[in-house]
C-alpha positions as CSV (number, residue, x, y, z in Angstrom):
1,X,56.8,74.0,149.8
2,X,54.7,71.4,152.5
3,X,52.9,74.9,153.5
4,X,51.7,75.5,150.1
5,X,50.8,71.6,148.8
6,X,49.1,72.1,152.4
7,X,47.2,74.9,150.8
8,X,45.9,73.5,147.6
9,X,44.6,70.4,148.9
10,X,42.4,72.7,152.0
11,X,41.0,74.6,148.9
12,X,40.0,72.0,146.7
13,X,38.5,69.8,149.3
14,X,36.6,73.0,150.2
15,X,35.5,73.8,146.7
16,X,35.6,70.8,144.6
17,X,34.1,71.5,141.6
18,X,35.8,75.3,141.6
19,X,39.0,76.6,140.0
20,X,40.8,76.1,143.9
21,X,43.1,73.5,143.4
22,X,46.6,74.2,142.3
23,X,47.8,73.6,138.7
24,X,51.1,74.4,139.5
25,X,53.6,74.9,142.5
26,X,56.3,77.5,143.2
27,X,59.7,76.3,142.6
28,X,62.2,77.6,145.5
29,X,65.4,78.2,145.8
30,X,68.4,79.1,143.8
31,X,68.4,78.5,140.4
32,X,71.9,79.8,138.7
33,X,72.7,83.1,138.1
34,X,71.4,83.5,134.5
35,X,67.8,84.7,133.5
36,X,65.4,84.3,135.9
37,X,66.9,82.0,138.6
38,X,68.3,83.8,141.4
39,X,65.0,86.5,141.6
40,X,62.6,85.9,144.0
41,X,59.0,87.8,145.1
42,X,59.3,88.6,148.9
43,X,56.1,90.1,150.9
44,X,56.2,92.9,153.3
45,X,52.9,94.4,155.0
46,X,51.8,98.0,156.2
47,X,49.2,99.5,157.8
48,X,49.3,103.4,156.0
49,X,51.7,102.0,153.1
50,X,55.1,104.0,154.2
51,X,56.3,102.1,156.9
52,X,56.4,98.5,156.1
53,X,57.1,95.6,157.8
54,X,58.6,92.0,156.2
55,X,56.5,89.3,156.2
56,X,59.8,86.8,155.0
57,X,57.0,84.9,152.5
58,X,58.7,83.2,149.6
59,X,55.5,83.6,146.5
60,X,57.7,82.6,143.8
61,X,61.2,82.4,143.5
62,X,62.7,82.7,140.1
63,X,60.2,84.7,139.1
64,X,59.3,88.6,138.3
65,X,57.8,91.5,137.5
66,X,54.6,91.1,140.2
67,X,51.6,93.3,139.7
68,X,48.7,93.1,141.7
69,X,44.9,94.1,142.5
70,X,41.6,93.7,144.6
71,X,38.3,92.1,143.5
72,X,35.1,93.6,144.4
73,X,35.1,90.5,146.5
74,X,38.1,90.6,148.2
75,X,40.1,88.1,146.7
76,X,43.8,89.0,145.6
77,X,45.5,88.3,142.2
78,X,49.4,88.9,141.9
79,X,50.2,87.9,138.4
80,X,54.0,87.1,137.7
81,X,56.3,86.3,135.0
82,X,57.6,82.4,136.1
83,X,60.5,80.8,135.0
84,X,60.3,77.4,136.8
85,X,57.3,75.8,137.8
86,X,56.4,72.6,139.9
87,X,54.5,69.5,138.2
88,X,53.8,66.7,140.3
89,X,57.3,67.2,142.4
90,X,59.1,68.1,139.2
91,X,60.9,71.1,138.3
92,X,59.9,72.5,134.5
93,X,61.6,75.7,132.9
94,X,58.9,78.6,132.5
95,X,58.8,81.7,130.6
96,X,55.0,82.9,131.0
97,X,52.3,84.8,133.2
98,X,50.8,83.2,136.3
99,X,48.7,84.1,138.7
100,X,48.4,83.5,142.9
101,X,45.4,84.1,144.4
102,X,44.6,84.7,147.7
103,X,40.5,85.0,149.1
104,X,41.7,85.7,152.9
105,X,43.7,88.8,152.9
106,X,47.3,87.1,152.2
107,X,46.9,84.2,154.2
108,X,47.3,81.0,152.1
109,X,47.5,81.6,148.1
110,X,46.5,78.9,144.7
111,X,48.7,79.1,142.0
112,X,47.0,79.1,138.5
113,X,48.0,79.0,134.7
114,X,46.8,81.9,132.9
115,X,45.5,81.0,129.2
116,X,46.0,84.1,126.7
117,X,44.2,83.8,123.2
118,X,45.4,85.9,120.1
119,X,48.7,85.4,120.4
120,X,50.3,87.6,117.1
121,X,51.5,84.8,115.1
122,X,55.5,84.6,115.3
123,X,55.7,86.6,118.6
124,X,56.9,85.9,121.6
125,X,54.7,85.0,124.2
126,X,53.0,87.5,126.6
127,X,55.1,88.8,129.8
128,X,55.1,91.8,132.0
129,X,51.8,91.8,133.5
130,X,50.3,94.7,134.9
131,X,46.7,95.3,135.5
132,X,43.6,97.2,135.9
133,X,40.2,95.9,137.3
134,X,37.4,97.4,135.3
135,X,34.3,98.8,135.8
136,X,32.2,96.2,134.7
137,X,34.3,93.5,136.7
138,X,36.8,93.1,133.6
139,X,41.0,92.7,133.5
140,X,42.3,94.9,131.5
141,X,46.4,93.9,131.0
142,X,49.0,95.1,129.6
143,X,52.1,92.5,128.5
144,X,55.3,93.2,126.8
145,X,55.5,91.3,123.6
146,X,58.1,91.4,120.9
147,X,55.7,91.1,117.3
148,X,58.2,89.1,115.3
149,X,61.0,88.1,118.0
150,X,64.5,88.6,115.2
151,X,62.5,90.9,113.4
152,X,63.2,94.5,112.5
153,X,60.1,95.6,115.4
154,X,61.0,96.0,118.6
155,X,59.0,95.0,122.1
156,X,56.1,96.9,122.7
157,X,52.9,96.8,124.4
158,X,49.7,94.9,124.1
159,X,46.3,95.0,125.5
160,X,44.9,91.9,126.8
161,X,41.2,91.5,129.0
162,X,40.0,88.9,131.6
163,X,35.7,87.8,131.5
164,X,36.8,84.9,134.1
165,X,37.8,87.0,136.8
166,X,41.2,87.0,135.7
167,X,42.7,82.9,134.3
168,X,41.7,83.7,130.5
169,X,42.7,86.7,128.3
170,X,42.6,87.4,124.9
171,X,44.5,89.9,124.0
172,X,44.4,93.1,121.2
173,X,45.3,92.6,117.6
174,X,47.6,95.4,117.5
175,X,50.1,97.0,120.0
176,X,48.6,100.0,121.8
177,X,52.3,101.3,123.1
178,X,55.3,101.4,120.9
179,X,58.3,104.0,120.6
180,X,60.2,103.4,117.4
181,X,63.5,101.7,117.3
182,X,63.4,101.6,121.1
183,X,62.5,98.7,123.2
184,X,59.1,99.5,125.2
185,X,59.2,96.8,128.7
186,X,57.7,96.6,131.6
187,X,54.6,98.4,132.0
188,X,52.6,100.1,134.1
189,X,49.3,102.0,133.6
190,X,46.5,103.2,135.6
191,X,43.5,104.8,135.0
192,X,42.5,108.3,136.5
193,X,39.3,108.5,135.2
194,X,37.1,108.0,131.9
195,X,39.4,108.7,129.0
196,X,42.1,109.6,131.6
197,X,44.8,106.5,131.1
198,X,48.4,106.8,131.6
199,X,51.1,104.3,131.3
200,X,55.2,104.1,132.0
201,X,57.4,102.3,131.0
202,X,60.8,100.8,130.8
203,X,63.2,101.6,127.8
204,X,65.6,104.1,128.8
205,X,68.4,103.7,131.2
206,X,67.7,105.2,133.9
207,X,64.4,107.1,133.3
208,X,60.5,105.6,132.4
209,X,59.0,106.0,128.7
210,X,55.6,107.7,128.7
211,X,52.4,107.8,127.2
212,X,48.9,108.8,127.8
213,X,45.6,107.4,126.3
214,X,42.0,109.0,125.7
215,X,39.7,106.2,124.2
216,X,40.2,104.0,127.2
217,X,43.7,102.2,126.7
218,X,42.6,101.1,123.0
219,X,46.1,102.8,121.7
220,X,48.7,105.4,123.8
221,X,50.2,109.0,122.4
222,X,53.6,108.6,123.6
223,X,54.4,111.8,125.7
224,X,58.4,110.7,125.4
225,X,60.9,110.8,129.1
226,X,59.2,110.9,131.9
227,X,61.2,111.4,135.6
228,X,59.5,110.7,138.3
229,X,61.8,112.3,141.0
230,X,65.8,111.9,140.8
231,X,67.5,109.2,142.9
232,X,70.0,110.4,146.8
233,X,73.5,108.9,145.0
234,X,72.7,110.4,141.4
235,X,71.0,113.4,140.2
236,X,71.1,112.5,136.3
237,X,69.3,108.5,137.2
238,X,65.7,108.8,138.5
239,X,63.5,106.5,139.9
240,X,61.9,103.7,137.8
241,X,57.6,103.7,138.4
242,X,56.5,100.4,139.4
243,X,52.7,100.8,140.7
244,X,50.4,103.2,141.1
245,X,47.4,103.4,143.7
246,X,44.4,105.5,144.5
247,X,44.9,105.3,147.9
248,X,41.6,107.8,148.4
249,X,39.7,110.3,146.5
250,X,41.8,112.0,145.0
251,X,45.0,110.9,145.9
252,X,47.4,108.7,144.3
253,X,50.7,106.7,145.7
254,X,53.1,106.1,142.7
255,X,55.8,103.2,144.3
256,X,59.3,103.0,142.7
257,X,62.7,102.2,143.0
258,X,66.2,103.3,142.3
259,X,69.6,103.8,143.1
260,X,70.9,104.1,147.7
261,X,74.1,103.9,149.4
262,X,72.7,100.4,149.7
263,X,72.0,98.9,146.8
264,X,68.4,99.3,145.2
265,X,66.2,100.8,147.3
266,X,61.7,101.1,147.2
267,X,60.6,104.7,147.6
268,X,57.1,106.3,147.6
269,X,55.4,109.0,145.6
270,X,52.5,111.0,145.8
271,X,49.9,113.2,143.8
272,X,46.7,114.6,144.1
273,X,46.0,114.4,140.4
274,X,47.9,111.7,138.5
275,X,49.8,114.6,137.1
276,X,52.5,116.1,139.7
277,X,54.0,114.1,142.2
278,X,56.4,114.4,145.0
279,X,58.5,111.9,146.9
280,X,57.8,111.5,150.5
281,X,60.8,111.6,152.8
282,X,60.6,107.8,153.9
283,X,62.6,104.7,152.3
284,X,60.1,102.3,152.4
285,X,62.3,99.5,151.8
286,X,66.5,99.2,151.5
287,X,68.0,95.5,151.3
288,X,68.1,93.7,154.4
289,X,71.1,91.2,153.6
290,X,71.3,89.8,156.8
291,X,67.7,88.3,157.9
292,X,68.6,85.5,154.8
293,X,65.9,85.5,152.2
294,X,66.8,88.4,150.2
295,X,70.0,89.7,149.2
296,X,71.9,93.4,147.0
297,X,69.1,95.0,146.3
298,X,64.8,95.1,146.2
299,X,62.9,96.6,143.6
300,X,59.8,96.9,140.9
301,X,57.0,96.5,144.0
302,X,53.6,96.3,143.4
303,X,50.8,97.4,146.1
304,X,47.7,97.3,147.2
305,X,45.3,97.9,149.8
306,X,43.3,94.7,150.8
307,X,39.7,94.5,152.4
308,X,41.3,94.9,155.6
309,X,42.7,97.9,155.6
310,X,46.1,96.6,155.3
311,X,48.2,97.3,151.8
312,X,50.3,94.3,151.1
313,X,53.9,94.2,148.9
314,X,55.2,92.5,146.8
315,X,58.6,92.9,145.8
316,X,61.6,91.9,144.1
317,X,65.0,90.3,145.2
318,X,67.6,88.4,144.8
319,X,68.2,85.2,146.6
320,X,71.0,84.4,148.7
321,X,73.6,82.4,147.5
322,X,73.7,81.0,150.2
323,X,69.9,79.9,151.5
324,X,68.7,77.4,153.0
325,X,66.4,76.3,150.3
326,X,64.6,72.6,152.2
327,X,61.0,74.0,152.5
328,X,61.1,74.0,156.3
329,X,63.8,76.9,156.0
330,X,61.2,79.6,154.4
331,X,59.1,81.4,156.8
332,X,56.1,81.0,154.7
């Protein structure tokens, strides 16, 4: 935490009249067993996107479902759902999408609030952010919203667009992807080309649901269940799609997660066209309970290629209940 506070002060002094001061600090430490209270966002780095080294940097605790992108300037934006924030030294409960950004390839971070306009009346706040950088520099985000909370409608995917660099988004008037009678959760979508957007969501145990859009993500047509590949420990369970990235011309990678002999693990699949996917034989990450910063599982990765050519992954784990939560104990 001292390290994060210093970053906020440093950025404020360098850019006095910009959006460079932190709106809040991330909560650090175990908060209980329910909801987001025992979830942690950690990072790892790689030179090839296949073999990963843990940094043990805690991006945020009591936080979930991170998704990242890189702007043309090299700025990294990582959106996530915060279950807790700290303002002026006091922890506050939250269930909001926040963003952490870095202008130096992840060496320091600034934490900002995210504003959403046009939230449906009677609906939940948006969660489960998934972002795509558009050709004009705007940022397209898919989110999960339950339009009537306890009513008959199910959670579904809404679209939102930011024109101010990713801090303010305006939501679509209607959902862009829904499946009758089914919860549609945690969307992951990717623009493979003009009129070729693909979307994968949760909602079916052990599988994804898939949609496709030919109208620039104004709406998605449901294609039914999708299985990336079956897991090693259960042939009836598929790896769940977490993130898609373009690694080169005509070369796509899908980062996914599923059960292994040692809890949930993170795997990578490859595709020449975004249609046919092949599971890479390497396992990106499995949990390492001995290091003291993660426990039980690793899952839900988001991966970007930084401006320096290295890969950065932010992944989810469970906070060890015995972890020391004093600031100096965390390798940040």
